[in-house]
N, C-alpha and C positions, 0 to 999 in steps of 0.2 A: 607535389604534383604540379606540372607546368600547365599553363593555360594553352588552349588550342589557338594556333595562329601566332604564337610568340616564338620567334626563332632567335637563337643565340647569335651574338655578334662578337667577333674577336679581331684584334689588331696584331699583326705579326710581320716578319721579314721573310722575303722569298729566299730560300736557300738552294733551290734547284729549279731550272726551267728547261730541262733536257727532253721532257716528254711532250707529246703533241696534245694540246688543249688541256694540259695538267701542269700545275706547279706545286712544289712542296713548300709549305709555309711553316716557319718556326714561331710559336707563340710562347713568350716568356712570362713568368709570374713570380712574385716574391712570396715565400712562405716563412713564417716565423718558427724557429726551432723551439720545441716545447720545453726543453730543459735549459738551453743556453740563451734563449731570447734573441738570437742572432738571425738576421734575415738571410735566407738561402734562395738562390735563383734556381727555379725549376722550369724546364721547357718541354714542350710536346710538339711533334711535327704532324701536320695535317696535309693530306693531298686535296688540292683545291681545283675545281673546274674553271678553266680560263678559256672561254669560247674563242676569243680573238687572238690568242697567244700574245697578249699585250704586255705581260709582266716580264721583267728581266731580273737577274740575280741582284739582291741587295735592295730591291724596292720595298717600301713599307706599304702594306695593303690592309684593307678591311675585308673580312670574310664573313659570310652568313651561312647558317646551317640550312641544309636542304634534304630532300629525300635521297636515299641511296642511289648513286649514279653508276657505281661499279662495286667491286669487292671492297675497296678501300676509300673511295671518294664519297664524302657526305657533306662537303662544303662547296659553296659557290663564291666566286670573286664578286665583291660588291663595288669596291672602288680602289684606285691606286691613290694613296695619301701622299706619298713622296717618292718621286722617281730619281734614280741615281744618274741616268744618262743625260 
């Protein structure tokens, strides 16, 4: 059970910025295979609210969990860690 007021943070890469005030961020993680003990890269894509349309494709960003903003959006942009342009 998670604590009240504790919101998850993730770091990922912007893969799409075509929507207005929304970007798609891919978050990668490494998972160890149970039988072969080899690490496998797994990724998940989140729709993230970007109020100022400041993110561009390829930017490395930090996102924070928030209340549902639409059918798919449950994350807010916290900061841009590394900008490509």
